[in-house]
Residue frames as qw, qx, qy, qz and C-alpha x, y, z in Angstrom:
[[0.932, 0.059, -0.294, -0.203, 88.16, 95.57, 115.37],
 [0.576, 0.364, -0.615, 0.397, 91.71, 94.98, 116.55],
 [0.107, -0.371, 0.535, -0.751, 90.97, 96.28, 120.04],
 [0.731, -0.140, 0.197, -0.638, 87.68, 94.52, 120.59],
 [0.301, -0.198, 0.931, 0.052, 88.85, 91.15, 119.12],
 [0.640, 0.498, 0.501, -0.301, 85.69, 91.13, 116.96],
 [0.233, -0.297, 0.641, 0.669, 86.98, 90.26, 113.50],
 [0.607, 0.626, 0.389, -0.296, 85.02, 91.07, 110.43],
 [0.525, -0.096, 0.566, 0.629, 86.95, 90.13, 107.29],
 [0.321, 0.667, 0.578, 0.344, 84.31, 91.52, 105.04],
 [0.111, -0.977, -0.124, 0.135, 84.62, 94.96, 106.68],
 [0.509, -0.545, 0.403, 0.530, 88.38, 94.79, 106.47],
 [0.493, 0.257, 0.654, 0.513, 88.04, 94.12, 102.73],
 [0.139, 0.878, 0.414, 0.195, 85.72, 97.10, 102.26],
 [0.281, -0.913, 0.097, 0.281, 88.11, 99.38, 104.11],
 [0.521, -0.333, 0.538, 0.572, 91.18, 98.19, 102.17],
 [0.436, 0.517, 0.620, 0.398, 89.22, 98.57, 98.90],
 [0.002, -0.974, -0.225, -0.020, 88.37, 102.20, 99.78],
 [0.424, -0.765, 0.281, 0.394, 91.93, 102.97, 100.82],
 [0.655, 0.082, 0.560, 0.501, 93.11, 101.46, 97.50],
 [0.304, 0.716, 0.456, 0.433, 91.49, 104.42, 95.79],
 [0.237, -0.967, -0.084, -0.032, 92.65, 107.14, 98.13],
 [0.491, 0.516, -0.442, 0.544, 95.86, 108.88, 98.84],
 [0.693, -0.709, -0.009, -0.129, 96.99, 108.34, 102.47],
 [0.011, -0.723, 0.672, -0.161, 100.23, 107.98, 104.50],
 [0.903, 0.023, -0.405, -0.142, 100.95, 104.33, 104.14],
 [0.280, 0.441, -0.682, 0.512, 103.69, 104.58, 106.78],
 [0.565, -0.335, 0.380, -0.652, 101.07, 104.04, 109.44],
 [0.960, 0.053, -0.142, -0.236, 100.61, 100.53, 108.17],
 [0.637, 0.418, -0.548, 0.345, 104.38, 99.94, 108.70],
 [0.011, 0.366, -0.607, 0.705, 104.26, 101.01, 112.35],
 [0.573, -0.082, 0.463, -0.672, 100.82, 99.81, 113.53],
 [0.181, 0.021, 0.971, 0.156, 99.34, 96.35, 113.14],
 [0.463, 0.388, 0.185, -0.775, 96.49, 97.31, 110.83],
 [0.477, 0.260, -0.701, -0.462, 96.65, 94.46, 108.36],
 [0.755, -0.114, 0.464, -0.449, 94.09, 91.76, 109.21],
 [0.353, 0.323, -0.845, -0.240, 95.15, 88.24, 108.24],
 [0.775, -0.176, 0.253, -0.552, 92.63, 85.49, 108.64],
 [0.987, 0.142, -0.070, -0.038, 94.60, 82.63, 107.20],
 [0.526, -0.140, -0.834, -0.090, 95.98, 80.31, 108.44],
 [0.326, -0.559, -0.650, 0.399, 94.92, 81.96, 111.76],
 [0.017, -0.928, -0.257, -0.270, 93.44, 85.35, 112.66],
 [0.588, -0.460, -0.121, 0.654, 96.04, 87.98, 113.60],
 [0.191, 0.978, 0.074, -0.033, 96.90, 91.64, 113.04],
 [0.760, -0.091, 0.161, 0.623, 100.24, 92.54, 111.58],
 [0.074, 0.844, -0.088, -0.524, 102.08, 95.56, 110.32],
 [0.722, 0.672, -0.109, -0.123, 103.37, 95.95, 106.77],
 [0.036, 0.708, -0.705, 0.016, 106.93, 95.12, 107.83],
 [0.469, -0.200, 0.837, -0.198, 105.73, 91.60, 108.76],
 [0.726, 0.448, 0.418, -0.311, 103.55, 90.92, 105.63],
 [0.124, -0.273, 0.711, 0.636, 104.42, 89.52, 102.29],
 [0.643, 0.211, -0.200, -0.708, 102.04, 89.03, 99.43],
 [0.867, 0.127, -0.449, -0.178, 102.89, 85.36, 98.78],
 [0.883, -0.446, 0.147, -0.007, 103.91, 82.57, 101.24],
 [0.323, 0.750, -0.571, 0.088, 107.73, 82.42, 101.47],
 [0.593, 0.202, -0.765, 0.147, 107.82, 79.15, 103.43],
 [0.723, -0.552, -0.405, -0.095, 106.95, 77.49, 106.69],
 [0.620, -0.059, -0.360, 0.694, 110.16, 78.58, 108.30],
 [0.079, 0.196, -0.073, 0.975, 108.82, 82.19, 108.40],
 [0.369, -0.532, -0.643, -0.410, 105.21, 81.44, 109.41],
 [0.488, -0.569, -0.520, 0.410, 105.66, 82.43, 113.07],
 [0.319, -0.432, -0.044, 0.842, 107.11, 85.77, 112.34],
 [0.126, 0.192, -0.380, -0.896, 105.49, 86.87, 109.04],
 [0.548, 0.430, 0.600, -0.392, 102.06, 86.83, 107.36],
 [0.244, 0.011, 0.722, 0.647, 100.91, 86.37, 103.85],
 [0.370, 0.345, 0.197, -0.840, 98.22, 88.64, 102.51],
 [0.432, 0.172, -0.652, -0.599, 97.44, 86.58, 99.42],
 [0.144, -0.145, -0.970, 0.135, 96.11, 83.74, 101.61],
 [0.116, 0.523, 0.611, -0.583, 93.27, 86.13, 102.86],
 [0.268, 0.714, 0.138, -0.632, 92.88, 88.70, 100.03],
 [0.232, -0.173, 0.717, 0.635, 93.90, 87.13, 96.70],
 [0.118, 0.479, 0.821, 0.289, 90.26, 86.67, 95.59],
 [0.062, -0.811, -0.451, 0.368, 89.35, 90.18, 96.73],
 [0.505, 0.675, 0.183, 0.507, 91.38, 91.98, 94.06],
 [0.328, -0.942, 0.056, 0.047, 93.47, 93.77, 96.63],
 [0.830, 0.029, 0.080, 0.551, 96.91, 92.80, 95.22],
 [0.330, 0.624, 0.035, 0.707, 97.50, 96.44, 94.15],
 [0.437, -0.846, -0.004, -0.305, 96.54, 97.77, 97.64],
 [0.821, -0.525, 0.139, 0.176, 99.08, 95.65, 99.32],
 [0.769, 0.004, 0.222, 0.599, 101.94, 95.81, 96.77],
 [0.327, 0.594, 0.190, 0.710, 101.56, 99.27, 95.37],
 [0.302, -0.828, -0.096, -0.462, 99.96, 101.27, 98.16],
 [0.688, -0.700, 0.179, -0.062, 101.70, 99.60, 101.10],
 [0.241, 0.749, -0.617, 0.004, 104.85, 98.45, 99.29],
 [0.758, -0.264, 0.575, -0.160, 104.55, 94.83, 100.31],
 [0.268, 0.484, -0.732, -0.397, 106.49, 92.39, 98.15]]
């Protein structure tokens, strides 16, 4: 999806839900932009750039907030426990 520019948020949710139940090397999410954020705009980020909750407009250009896209998808554990996002 990232390479083609074709964004499918529902597919990303399914992938993250599946990964939530698996053991995998989460370090790849720290190095590669594998986190799809759709709000406030569509962009791909790595885990070093993502927080669960919005920490303020001052950081919006450099960081993303997973809760804006995934809070209703029950993926809090995936982002905070599996990926170590705070």
